[in-house]
N, C-alpha and C positions, 0 to 999 in steps of 0.2 A: 162581596166585601168592599166597603168604602175605603179609599186610600188617597192620601194627598202627600206630595213630596216636593221639596224644593231645596235649593242651596242658598246659603247666606254667608256672611262673614262675621267674625268676632275676634277682637284683639286680646281677649281674656285667656289666661293660662288654665283656668279651671271652669269647665262648663257647668259643673255641679254647683259651684259657687254663684254663678250669675243667673242660672235658670231655676233654681230650687224654689224661691219665693214666688216667682211669676207663674210657675206651673201649679203651685198650691192655690194661688188666687183663681185659677181656671177650674178648680175642683179636681185636680189630678194629684195623686200620691206618688212621690218619687220613691222608686224601689232601690234602696241603697245597695242591696245585694248585687244588682245588675248595673249599677252606675259607678262612674269614676270621674277623674278630672277630664277625660277625653270622650266620655259618653254619658248621656243621661237617659234613663229609662223611667217612664212614668205611665200610670194608668188610672182610669177612674176607679173609684171605690166599688168593690163588688156589691151587687145588689141581688136580693132574692126576687125582685121584680124583673121578670124576663123581658119586659118591654123596654127596660133601660139597658142599652148595649154597653159592652166593655170597650172603651176607647184606649188605645195604646199610643204613646208618643216616644220616639227615639230621636235624640239629637246627638249626632256624632261628629267628631273632628275628622275631616277628610284629609286635610293637609295642614300640618302645623306651621310650615314655612309660609304658606299663603293665608293662614287663618280661615280656611274655608270649612263651612259646616254643611252637613246634610240633615234635613229635618223631615221626619216621616210621621204621619198621623194615620192610624188604621183602626177600623172597627169591624164588627160582624154585620153591620147594616148593609143593605143593598146599595150598590153604587148608583142605581137608577132612581133612588129616592132623593127628594129635595129637602133642604133644611134638616139634615141629620145632625145628630150630636157630634159626629166626626167632622162634618163640615163646619159647624159652629166653633169647635175647638181650633180647627185649622185656620179659620178666618181670624180668630183672636190671637193665635200664635204668630200669624203673619204681621201683626201690628208690633209684636215684641221682637220677632226675628224676621225682618223683611226679606223677601226674595231678592237676589241680586240680579 
């Protein structure tokens, strides 16, 4: 399983409000059922093509007093592979939510 994780900061009160459009631009669908002002859950659109992995992103507020975020990107791809879809999304997200 490929996985990337880092912490960052945000001054916004609603994570859903600031990340919804950015995640959609990366080809991710925000799952409203599992998202709130303090956590955003998004995943790539399901595909019948088994060669296209399901990538999941979770952005959570760790500390509201310090405005600290935890960003996680995961997929079913092997961690040993290079240039995976998981890695591509993680690199793009780091431009939007830079590690601290």
